[in-house]
N, C-alpha and C positions, 0 to 999 in steps of 0.2 A: 504494500500500500504506500503510495506516495503522499507525503505530508506537505501541504502547501501553506497552511496558516494556523492560527490559534485553534480554530474549530476542529481541524483535522488532528492536531496534536492532542487536544483535549479528549477527542474521541478515542485515540490510541491509549491515552492515559487511563481513561475510565474502563476501557476494554482489556487492560492488562490483566494477566492471570495471577501474577504473584507480586509480593511487595518488592522483590528485587527488580522486577521489570519496571515497576512504577518509579523506583529510585533511579534506575538507569535513565529512564526517559526524562526525568526532571534534571538530572545532571547534564544530559546531552542537550537539552533545550531549556536553558536557564530562563528564557523569556516566558516560560509557562508560569513563573511566579510573578509576572508583571501585571499591571493594572488591566490590560486588555483581557487576559484570561480570567482574572477575578470578576470583572464586570460581566463577561459572558456566562460564567457559572452562576452568578447571582441572578442574572436575567432568566436563565433557564430554570433555576430553583423557584423563582416567583411564578413563572408560567405553570410549572408542575403543581405548585401549591394551589394556584387559582383553579386548576383543573381537578383539584381534590386527589391528585396522585401523590400521596405522601411518601411512598417508597422511592419514587424517582426524585422527588424534591430532596429527600435525605441523602441520596447518592451525590447530587450536585453540591449540597451543603457540606458533606464530608470532604469532598475533593477541594472545595474552596478553602476550608479550614486547613487542610493538609498543605496546600500550596502556600497559604499565608504563613504557616508555621515554618516552612522551608525558607521562605524569604526572610523571616526574622532571625532565626537561629541557625539556618543551614540544613542541608539534606542529612548529613551524618547524625546531628543531634535529633532531628525530627524522627527519623526511622529508628534511632536508638531508643527514643522514648516509646515508640510503638511496640518495640520488641522487649521493652523492659530493661534495656541496657543503654541509657543515654550516655553520650560522651562527656557531658558535664557543663555545657554552655550555660544553661539556665541557672544551675546552682552557683556556678562561678560568677555569673552576672550579678546575682543577688549578693554574693559575698563582696564583690567589688563595689556595688552601690552602698552597702552598709559600711564598708571600710572608708569609702570616700566621705560619707556623711559623718563618720566619727572624726575624721581629720578636720573637715570643714567646721565641725561643731566645737573646735577648740583643741583637737588632738595635736600631737607633736610628730616628730620624725618617725616614730614606730608605726603610728597609724597610717602615715603617708606611705611608708615602705610597704605595708600590707596591701594598701589600695593599689599601688603601682604593680606589685606582684600579681594581684588578681586580674587587673586589666591586661597585663601581658599574657596571662593564662587564657583569657578570652580570645585574644588575638591568635594564640597558638591553636585554639580549638576551631576557629573559623578562619583559616588561612585564605588569602586572596587567591582566586583562580581566574586567570586571564580570559578563559573561554566563557565566562558567565558573570552575571552581576554578583558582586560580593554581598554576603548577607548584611542586613542593616546592623546587626550586632557589632560587626567589625567597625563600621563607621563611628558608632557611639563609643566603642572601646578606644578607638584612636583619639577621640575628643577627650574622654576621661583621663587617659594616660598623658596626653599632651598638656592638659591643664595642671596635673600633678607635677610633671617634670618642669613646667614653666615656673610653678610656685617654688620648687626646690632651687631652681636656677636663680631666682631673684631674692630669695630669703636666706639661703645658706652662704656663709662666708667661704666655705670650701666644699662645693658640691661634688664630692668624690664620685668618680665613675660616670659622670653626666657629661655627655658631649652636646655642645650647642647645636651642631648640625642635626642631631636626632630630634631635639625639641622643635627646631624650625621645620624639619620635614614632616613631623607628625602634625604640627600646628597648621601647616599649609593644607595637608590632606583633610583635616577635620574641621577647621574653622574657615579658612579661605576668604570668601567674599566679605562677611561681616567685619573681619579684622581689617581688610583693605579699606572698607568704607569708613571705619573709625579713624584709621590713619589719615584718610583724606579730609577729615574734619567733621564728620557726622557725630552728633552728641551721643547717639545710641542707635543700635541696629538690632532688630529682631530678625533672625534668619533661621533656616532649617538645614540640618546636616544631610538630609536625604529627601527624596520626593515623598510628599504626604498627600493623600486624597483631598480633592478640592473641598468636600463638605467638612472634613475634619479641620482643615486650615481655616475655613470660614468660621466655624464654631469657636476655635481657639482664639483667632484674632478678634472676633466680636466680643468674646468674654474678656480678653486682655484689655481691649479699649474701654470697656465698662469699668473694670477694676482700676485702670490708670486714670482716665479722665473724669469718671463720675464719682468714684470712691476715693480718689486722691492717693492711691498707693504709688510707691516708687516703681519704675518700670520692671525691674528685676523681680520684685515681689508680686507685681500684677501678673507677670508672665507665669510665675510659679503657681499662683493660685488658679490661673486659667488652665494650666496643665493638669492640676489635681482635679479640677471640676470636670474637664473633658474626660479624664480617665475614669472617674468614679460615678458620674451621672448616668441615669438611665435614658432611654429614648424619650420617655414621658417627661423627665426633667428638662431635656433639651427642647422639646416641643413647647413646654410651658414658658421657658425663658426666652425663646426666639420664635414666637408664633408666626412671624412674617416670612420665615424661610421655608418654602414648600418642601425642599429636600429633607427638612427636619420634621415637619408636621405630617408628611405623607398623607394628604387628603385622599379620600376615596378608598381607603383600605377596608376590607371586610371587618366586621366587628370582632369576630373571633381572633383573627390575625392581629388586630390592633391591641387586644388585651395582652396577648403574648409579647407583641412587639414593644409595648410601653415599658415592660419590666426588664427588657434586655439592656445590657451594658456593652455596646459594640466597640468601644474604644479603649478597653482596658490594657491592651497590649502596648508596650513601649514604642512600637513602630508608629503609633498614632500621635503620641504626645511628647515623647522624649526627644524628638528631632529638633525642637525649637530651643534656641538659645538667645540670650540677650548679651550684647557686647557694647559696653559704653559706661558712662558715669551714672 
């Protein structure tokens, strides 16, 4: 069978007989984890649900979640989780976030060293592969590590074992445009480390603007609260706060689907909210 586009490759994916075949297809065609495939699967899931074909809808839903997980933490971690033997990206990610929070909350060199080690471990677990899009976990890990190394560079009188070129290289990979705009004179820049779906960006920016301009929070704090809200809020919460955004309110949805939909939290994954950073004063 000749595969010409997302629809053909998704058909091959869904028709695969074994997990190994599924993993091989995703590795071979990294674009399967892209937005086009996700949108196509969600569209077909909705059509099947509207037709009361729950079994088919579940198949599309499962593959959408599978591909999304592969995009966030990589193919090896995803299929390791399915088989009960994850390679450790998720656990190491949580350790790195906790260690970073401990350092930023007033910790010293020990906490910073623990965080650096954890972010380097994440990078080892999701190595860059030139033939496909690198998992989003890698980009966030680059940013986390770069910020810690930069902190060590500017605060330590003798940053042993730290090369300036490593900090610069990591910072360019992870921060890039926001740093450049700040250097050009912008008071502050809100940017993203990877591509985020339009609706998620709309929600986060609208929430950020309310927190900043209406509640008077500092930009960094306003962004942090917006990220937490986008992460933790349900579809119902989002529709209530932003009733003028059709993509949020989803008018015309059948009553039964709406009751289930209102309780869902679709943006809990770091890929939706962790990409956004504030650079500036």
